[in-house]
C-alpha positions in Angstrom: 8.4 -5.3 -23.9 5.3 -5.2 -26.1 3.9 -1.8 -27.1 0.6 -2.3 -28.9 -3.0 -1.3 -28.4 -4.4 -3.7 -31.0 -3.6 -7.3 -31.8 -4.9 -8.3 -35.2 -6.1 -11.8 -36.1 -4.8 -13.8 -39.1 -8.3 -14.7 -40.2 -11.8 -15.4 -38.9 -10.9 -19.0 -38.0 -8.3 -17.7 -35.5 -10.8 -15.2 -34.2 -13.3 -18.0 -33.5 -10.6 -20.1 -31.8 -9.6 -17.2 -29.6 -13.2 -16.5 -28.6 -13.5 -20.2 -27.6 -10.2 -19.9 -25.7 -8.7 -22.7 -27.9 -5.6 -20.7 -28.7 -3.1 -18.8 -26.6 -2.5 -15.3 -27.9 -2.7 -11.6 -26.6 -6.1 -10.2 -26.1 -7.5 -8.4 -29.1 -7.4 -5.0 -27.5 -4.9 -3.4 -25.1 -7.5 -2.4 -22.5 -8.1 -6.1 -21.9 -4.5 -7.2 -21.7 -0.9 -6.9 -22.8 1.9 -9.5 -22.8 4.3 -7.4 -20.8 1.6 -6.6 -18.2 0.6 -10.2 -18.0 4.2 -11.4 -17.4 4.6 -8.8 -14.6 1.3 -9.9 -13.0 2.5 -13.5 -12.9 5.7 -12.4 -11.1 3.7 -10.4 -8.6 1.3 -13.3 -7.9 4.2 -15.7 -7.3 6.0 -13.2 -5.1 3.0 -12.5 -2.9 1.6 -16.0 -2.7 4.8 -17.7 -1.8 3.8 -21.1 -0.3 0.1 -20.0 0.1 -0.8 -20.7 -3.5 -2.8 -23.9 -2.8 -5.7 -23.1 -5.1 -4.2 -20.7 -7.6 -3.2 -17.1 -7.2 -3.6 -14.2 -9.6 -2.8 -10.6 -9.9 -4.2 -7.7 -11.9 -2.1 -4.5 -12.5 -3.8 -1.1 -12.8 -2.8 2.5 -13.4 -2.2 3.5 -9.8 -2.6 2.2 -6.2 -5.9 4.2 -5.9 -7.2 2.7 -9.1 -6.5 -0.8 -7.6 -8.5 0.2 -4.5 -11.4 1.9 -6.1 -11.8 -0.7 -8.9 -11.7 -3.5 -6.4 -14.4 -1.9 -4.1 -16.6 -1.0 -7.0 -16.3 -4.6 -8.4 -17.2 -6.2 -5.1 -19.9 -4.0 -3.6 -23.5 -3.0 -4.3 -26.0 -0.7 -2.8 -27.2 -1.7 0.7 -24.0 -3.5 1.6 -21.6 -2.4 4.4 -17.8 -2.0 4.6 -15.5 -1.6 7.6 -12.4 0.6 7.1 -9.8 1.0 9.8 -9.1 4.6 10.6 -5.5 4.9 9.6 -6.0 3.6 6.0 -4.7 6.0 3.3 -6.6 9.3 3.3 -7.7 9.0 -0.3 -9.3 5.6 0.5 -11.3 7.3 3.2 -12.2 10.1 0.9 -13.4 7.6 -1.7 -15.7 6.0 0.9 -17.2 9.3 1.8 -17.5 10.8 -1.6 -18.4 7.8 -3.8 -19.4 4.7 -1.9 -21.9 6.8 0.1 -23.3 8.2 -3.2 -23.7 4.7 -4.6 -25.7 3.5 -1.5 -22.9 1.6 0.1 -22.7 2.1 3.9 -19.4 2.1 5.8 -17.8 2.6 9.2 -14.3 3.9 9.9 -13.0 2.4 13.1 -9.8 2.2 15.1 -7.3 -0.4 13.8 -8.1 -2.9 16.6 -9.9 -6.2 16.6 -12.3 -5.0 19.2 -13.4 -2.0 17.2 -13.7 -4.0 14.0 -15.8 -6.6 15.7 -18.0 -4.0 17.2 -18.8 -2.5 13.8 -19.8 -5.8 12.0 -23.3 -5.8 10.7 -25.4 -8.5 9.0 -24.8 -6.5 5.7 -21.0 -6.3 6.2 -19.3 -7.7 3.1 -15.7 -6.3 3.4 -13.2 -5.5 6.1 -10.6 -3.2 4.5 -7.4 -2.5 6.5 -3.8 -1.5 6.1 -0.6 -2.5 7.7 1.6 -0.8 8.5 -0.5 2.3 8.2 0.4 5.8 7.2 1.6 7.8 9.1 1.6 6.1 12.5 2.6 2.6 11.3 -0.2 0.8 13.1 -0.3 -3.0 12.7 -3.7 -4.6 13.3 -4.2 -8.1 14.7 -4.5 -9.6 11.3 -4.9 -13.1 12.4 -7.8 -12.1 14.6 -9.4 -10.1 11.8 -9.2 -13.0 9.4 -10.7 -15.4 12.0 -13.6 -12.9 12.6 -14.2 -12.4 8.9 -14.2 -16.1 8.0 -16.7 -16.8 10.8 -19.0 -14.1 9.4 -18.4 -14.9 5.7 -16.8 -11.4 5.2 -14.0 -10.7 2.6 -10.8 -9.2 3.9 -8.7 -6.8 1.9 -5.4 -5.3 3.1 -3.3 -2.5 1.6 0.2 -3.9 2.3 2.1 -1.2 0.4 4.3 -0.3 3.4 5.1 -3.9 4.3 5.8 -5.3 0.8 5.7 -9.1 0.2 9.2 -9.2 1.7 8.1 -8.2 5.1 4.6 -9.7 5.2 2.6 -12.3 3.4 -1.1 -11.7 4.2 -2.4 -14.4 1.9 -0.7 -17.0 4.0 -2.8 -15.7 6.9 -6.0 -16.2 5.1 -6.5 -12.6 3.8 -8.6 -12.6 0.6 -7.0 -9.8 -1.4 -3.7 -7.8 -1.0 -3.3 -4.4 -2.6 0.0 -2.6 -3.3 0.8 0.8 -4.7 3.5 -0.5 -7.0 4.6 3.2 -7.3 6.4 2.6 -3.9 8.7 -0.2 -2.9 7.8 -2.7 -5.7 8.9 -0.2 -8.4 11.5 1.2 -6.0 12.9 4.1 -8.2 10.3 6.8 -8.1 9.8 6.5 -11.8 6.4 4.8 -12.3 2.8 4.8 -11.2 0.8 1.6 -10.7 -1.2 -0.6 -8.4 -1.9 -4.3 -8.1 -4.5 -6.5 -6.6 -3.4 -10.1 -5.7 -5.4 -13.0 -4.4 -7.2 -16.2 -5.4 -7.6 -16.3 -9.2 -11.4 -16.5 -9.3 -11.7 -13.3 -7.2 -9.0 -11.5 -9.1 -10.5 -12.4 -12.5 -13.8 -10.9 -11.4 -12.0 -7.7 -10.6 -10.0 -7.9 -13.9 -13.3 -7.9 -15.9 -14.2 -4.5 -14.3 -10.8 -3.0 -15.3 -11.8 -3.2 -19.0 -15.0 -1.3 -18.2 -13.6 1.2 -15.7 -10.5 1.7 -17.8 -7.7 2.0 -15.2 -5.3 -0.1 -17.2 -1.6 -0.5 -16.6 0.7 0.9 -19.3 3.2 -1.7 -20.6 6.1 0.6 -20.1 5.2 0.9 -16.4 4.8 -2.8 -16.2 8.3 -3.2 -17.7 9.8 -0.7 -15.1 8.0 -2.6 -12.4 9.4 -5.9 -13.5 12.8 -4.5 -13.5 12.3 -3.1 -10.0 11.2 -6.5 -8.6 14.7 -7.9 -9.4 16.2 -5.8 -6.5 13.2 -5.7 -4.2 14.5 -8.1 -1.5 17.9 -6.4 -1.4 16.4 -2.9 -1.2 13.8 -3.8 1.5 16.6 -5.4 3.6 18.5 -2.1 3.4 15.3 -0.1 4.2 14.6 -2.3 7.2 18.1 -2.1 8.6 18.6 1.7 8.2 15.1 2.7 9.3 15.3 0.7 12.6 18.7 2.2 13.3 17.5 5.7 12.7 14.3 5.2 14.7 16.5 4.2 17.7 18.6 7.4 17.2 15.5 9.5 17.1 13.9 7.8 20.1 17.0 8.6 22.2 17.2 12.2 21.1 16.1 14.9 23.6 14.5 17.1 20.9 12.2 14.3 19.6 9.0 14.0 21.5 7.8 10.7 20.1 8.8 8.1 17.5 6.5 5.7 15.6 8.2 2.7 14.1 6.5 -0.8 14.3 9.6 -2.6 15.5 10.4 -0.2 18.4 9.3 -1.7 21.7 7.6 1.6 22.5 5.1 1.3 19.5 1.6 0.4 20.7 1.4 -2.5 18.1 4.8 -3.9 18.7 3.5 -7.3 19.7 1.5 -7.6 16.4 4.4 -6.2 14.4 6.9 -8.7 15.9 4.5 -11.6 15.0 3.5 -10.5 11.5 6.4 -8.6 10.0 9.8 -9.8 8.9 11.1 -6.2 9.0 9.7 -2.8 10.0 10.0 -1.2 6.6 11.5 2.1 5.5 9.1 4.7 7.0 9.6 6.4 10.3 7.2 9.0 11.8 8.3 11.2 14.6 7.3 14.4 16.4 9.2 17.5 17.3 8.0 20.6 19.2 5.6 22.2 16.8 5.2 23.1 13.1 8.0 25.6 13.0 10.5 23.3 14.6 9.6 20.6 12.1 10.2 23.1 9.2 13.6 24.0 10.6 14.6 20.4 10.8 13.3 19.5 7.3 15.0 22.4 5.7 18.3 21.6 7.5 18.4 18.0 6.2 20.6 17.5 3.1 20.2 13.9 2.2 16.5 13.4 1.9 14.4 15.3 -0.7 11.4 17.2 0.4 8.7 15.3 -1.4 5.7 13.0 -0.9 5.7 9.3 -1.6 8.1 6.6 -0.2 9.7 3.3 -1.1 12.3 4.6 -3.6 16.1 4.3 -3.4 16.2 8.0 -2.5 15.2 9.2 1.0 12.3 11.5 1.2 11.0 13.6 4.0 7.8 15.6 4.6 5.7 17.4 7.2 2.2 15.9 6.8 0.7 19.2 8.2 2.2 21.1 5.2 1.8 18.5 2.5 -0.8 15.7 2.7 -3.1 17.5 5.2 -2.3 21.1 4.5 -5.9 21.8 3.3 -7.4 20.6 6.6 -6.0 23.5 8.7 -4.9 23.1 12.3 -8.3 22.1 13.7 -9.0 19.6 10.9 -5.6 18.1 11.3 -6.2 17.7 15.1 -9.5 16.0 14.5 -7.7 13.5 12.2 -4.9 12.9 14.7 -2.3 14.6 12.6 0.1 16.5 14.9 1.6 19.8 13.9 5.1 18.7 14.7 4.8 15.4 12.9 7.5 14.5 10.3 7.5 11.4 8.1 10.9 10.2 6.9 10.9 7.6 4.1 14.4 6.1 4.4 16.2 5.2 1.2 19.2 3.0 0.6 21.9 5.7 1.1 24.8 4.9 3.4 23.5 4.6 6.9 26.4 6.6 8.4 25.6 9.5 6.0 21.9 9.3 6.9 22.6 9.3 10.6 25.1 12.2 10.5 22.7 14.3 8.4 19.8 13.6 10.8 21.8 14.4 13.9 23.0 17.6 12.2 19.4 18.6 11.4 18.3 17.9 14.9 21.1 20.1 16.2 19.5 23.0 14.2 16.6 22.8 16.7 
């Protein structure tokens, strides 16, 4: 692990050789690169690309998932251009569009995560289609192959936030998606002890975004890169456990009389089950479900003993939250209804604890209702 903000040159001759890219050495200043960060980026690019790396794949790490999203959009867009976002993308992504892209003269539409809605929003000025799969909190899975075909026919770039899927459950680059973004804070790190984000795609496109990181400043800390590299060693094992336990618990919840509805992409009842079966190797570790109102949800959350009451997901520990009281508290009941956030909604991020313990705890909590 290399901790340094400055990399001195032996002499002016080495400086000249470096500027001409005739020698391999760290960048001269930490905002432009770090050996530990670069090594982790290479691992992420190889992991995400898999067999899709025909023309070279690159990755650029940043300080957070939101830094990866905002830096990418700012690097790729200019005033007068148009972006399509699907409606269930991360709420801060939508807030960035409304608060910043609009201020910079970039137009956008937020549409349902369906091919028909996306196609209906395309304009001559559309430059990017930005989607997410599975989405938060309702685990929507868009027809990604259809979106890619539409985008390529209209010469539009496609970007997907695949944080919930991970490269283990889905490989969007192999489907022709241009850029994949992950919040490395979640599954890729896996231990709730780092913040980070990454953008992965063809090297030329990624390098153009990397140039903006030095200007906008959302650089990845080398210690976070080290922790992330460590987390990647167990990613496949952890995601396999998340997939198995979450699907089992989703089926328990769906069969329970005190649960009104369950959202999990590999349940046959999910509206995007067909897309999920085709695109995903596993359903991931997040389950959303609805009980009878806000107070019932609170009783259930407070009765659970295994998961911690906290935001985020993707770590080894199970976490649970009521979106109405955490992520969307400031919206009030009417605002939440307008956004489609139900008062009795609970999001359960399943960890890697023993499945029998998780199930017994969940059934005990439901009995409290």
